C-alpha positions as CSV (number, residue, x, y, z in Angstrom):
1,Q,-16.2,5.6,12.0
2,V,-12.5,4.3,9.7
3,Q,-12.3,2.9,6.1
4,L,-9.3,2.6,4.3
5,V,-10.8,0.9,0.8
6,E,-7.9,-0.2,-1.0
7,S,-8.4,-1.1,-4.9
8,G,-5.4,-2.3,-7.8
9,G,-4.8,-5.9,-7.8
10,G,-4.2,-8.6,-9.8
11,L,-2.9,-10.8,-11.6
12,V,0.4,-9.0,-13.4
13,Q,3.7,-11.1,-15.4
14,P,7.0,-10.7,-14.0
15,G,8.3,-6.8,-14.8
16,G,5.3,-5.3,-14.9
17,S,3.5,-2.6,-13.0
18,L,0.2,-2.0,-11.5
19,R,-1.2,0.9,-9.4
20,L,-2.9,0.2,-6.0
21,S,-5.4,2.6,-4.5
22,C,-6.4,3.3,-1.0
23,A,-10.1,5.4,-0.2
24,A,-10.1,6.8,3.5
25,S,-12.8,8.3,5.4
26,G,-13.3,9.0,9.2
27,I,-9.7,10.9,9.9
28,A,-7.9,13.8,9.7
29,F,-6.3,12.0,6.7
30,S,-4.1,14.9,5.6
31,I,-2.7,14.9,9.3
32,S,-2.4,11.0,9.1
33,T,0.7,8.5,8.6
34,M,-0.5,6.0,5.4
35,G,1.3,3.0,5.0
36,W,1.2,0.0,2.5
37,Y,1.6,-3.5,4.1
38,R,2.1,-6.8,2.7
39,Q,1.5,-10.5,2.8
40,A,2.5,-13.2,1.5
41,P,1.2,-16.8,2.2
42,G,2.8,-18.7,5.4
43,K,5.1,-14.8,5.9
44,Q,4.3,-11.9,8.9
45,R,2.8,-8.6,7.5
46,E,5.5,-6.4,6.7
47,L,5.6,-3.0,5.9
48,V,5.8,-1.7,2.6
49,A,6.7,2.0,2.0
50,D,4.4,4.6,4.1
51,I,4.4,8.6,4.1
52,T,4.0,10.8,6.6
53,S,1.7,14.3,6.2
54,G,4.2,16.3,5.3
55,S,5.1,13.4,2.0
56,T,8.3,11.8,3.5
57,T,8.4,8.1,2.4
58,N,10.0,5.5,4.0
59,Y,10.5,1.9,2.1
60,A,11.0,-1.5,3.0
61,D,14.9,-2.3,1.3
62,S,12.9,-5.0,-0.9
63,V,11.2,-2.4,-2.7
64,K,13.3,1.1,-3.6
65,G,13.7,2.0,-6.4
66,R,10.6,0.0,-7.9
67,F,7.7,1.3,-6.0
68,T,5.8,4.9,-5.1
69,I,4.0,5.5,-2.3
70,S,2.3,8.9,-3.2
71,R,-1.1,11.0,-1.5
72,D,-3.4,13.4,-2.2
73,N,-4.8,14.8,0.1
74,T,-7.7,16.3,-1.2
75,K,-9.3,13.0,-1.8
76,N,-8.4,11.5,0.6
77,M,-5.9,8.9,-1.1
78,V,-3.0,7.0,-0.9
79,Y,-1.2,5.4,-4.1
80,L,1.5,2.7,-4.3
81,Q,2.6,2.4,-8.4
82,M,4.5,-0.7,-8.4
83,N,6.8,-1.3,-11.2
84,S,9.1,-4.6,-12.3
85,L,7.6,-6.3,-10.4
86,K,8.5,-10.2,-9.2
87,P,7.5,-13.5,-8.4
88,E,7.8,-12.2,-4.5
89,D,6.2,-9.1,-4.7
90,T,2.7,-12.2,-5.0
91,A,0.9,-10.8,-1.3
92,V,-2.1,-9.5,-0.2
93,Y,-1.5,-5.3,0.5
94,Y,-3.2,-3.8,3.2
95,C,-4.1,0.3,3.4
96,H,-2.5,1.0,7.2
97,V,-3.2,3.7,9.2
98,L,-2.3,4.3,12.9
99,K,-4.7,5.9,15.6
100,T,-5.7,5.6,18.9
101,R,-5.1,1.7,17.1
102,H,-4.0,0.2,13.9
103,Y,-6.5,-0.2,10.8
104,W,-6.5,-1.8,8.3
105,G,-8.3,-2.1,5.4
106,Q,-9.1,-5.4,3.8
107,G,-6.7,-5.7,1.8
108,T,-6.1,-6.2,-2.4
109,Q,-4.6,-9.6,-3.9
110,V,-1.5,-8.9,-5.8
111,T,-0.1,-12.2,-8.1
112,V,3.2,-11.9,-9.6
113,S,3.2,-14.9,-11.8
114,S,4.0,-15.8,-15.9
């Protein structure tokens, strides 16, 4: 079955950095578009970034220039490098893949606070 397992969240001060990782299994990873979404309290889940099988990337305007999505097809891993973090980046971050349906990881909490 499809499994997406995130790691790397935590508490960081404004201006700091975090790197999220997502380990994928049960899918043909190398041909899949992988994404990172986030959901803040009281808000809808939103796309942060995604990356196609050909490594074309797409970012939400709010994170452009600060976040970088990447993938390692040899390890079935997708990453989100987050720099210059702001308090408004605080959310649960989810790894995502769309196959016959949407698949989500369990989420990892990112809190940006001084």
